[in-house]
C-alpha positions as CSV (number, residue, x, y, z in Angstrom):
1,M,21.4,5.9,-63.5
2,A,20.9,6.9,-66.9
3,F,18.4,5.5,-69.7
4,K,19.5,4.2,-72.9
5,I,17.8,4.0,-76.2
6,S,17.4,0.5,-77.5
7,D,17.4,-0.8,-81.2
8,A,13.6,-0.9,-81.1
9,C,13.5,2.8,-81.7
10,I,11.3,3.7,-84.6
11,S,12.7,7.4,-84.5
12,C,9.5,9.2,-84.1
13,G,10.7,12.0,-82.1
14,T,8.3,11.4,-79.1
15,C,11.0,11.0,-76.7
16,E,12.8,14.2,-78.0
17,A,9.8,16.2,-77.8
18,A,9.0,14.7,-73.8
19,C,12.8,15.3,-72.7
20,P,12.6,18.6,-70.1
21,V,16.6,19.5,-70.8
22,A,17.0,18.5,-74.4
23,A,19.0,15.2,-73.7
24,I,17.8,13.4,-76.7
25,C,18.6,14.0,-80.5
26,E,18.7,12.0,-83.4
27,G,21.3,10.0,-84.1
28,N,22.3,7.7,-86.8
29,G,19.0,5.3,-87.5
30,K,17.8,6.1,-84.1
31,F,17.6,8.9,-81.2
32,E,20.1,8.7,-78.8
33,I,20.7,10.2,-75.4
34,K,23.2,12.7,-74.3
35,S,24.1,11.2,-70.6
36,D,25.9,14.2,-69.6
37,L,22.8,16.1,-70.2
38,C,20.2,13.5,-68.8
39,I,19.0,13.9,-65.3
40,D,17.6,10.5,-65.0
41,C,13.7,11.9,-64.7
42,G,12.5,9.0,-67.2
43,T,9.9,10.8,-68.7
44,C,11.5,9.8,-72.0
45,A,10.8,6.1,-71.1
46,G,7.2,7.0,-69.9
47,A,6.7,8.7,-73.5
48,C,7.9,6.4,-75.8
49,P,5.5,4.3,-77.9
50,V,7.5,1.3,-78.4
51,S,9.2,0.8,-74.9
52,A,12.6,1.4,-76.6
53,I,14.1,3.4,-73.7
54,E,15.4,1.5,-70.6
55,P,17.8,2.3,-67.7
56,E,21.1,1.8,-68.3
57,E,22.8,-1.3,-66.3
């Protein structure tokens, strides 16, 4: 199950730095997760200071 970044993202970059496979990049107004690179480890979700990252449904 891939993760997604919600509109609660404050663009701090913490998740990008925490991702072990560089699947997160700065997008338009918030960071984005490249689902084809994401390994579903959840490291980004644990690192996010505003809980803006959640599993995709």
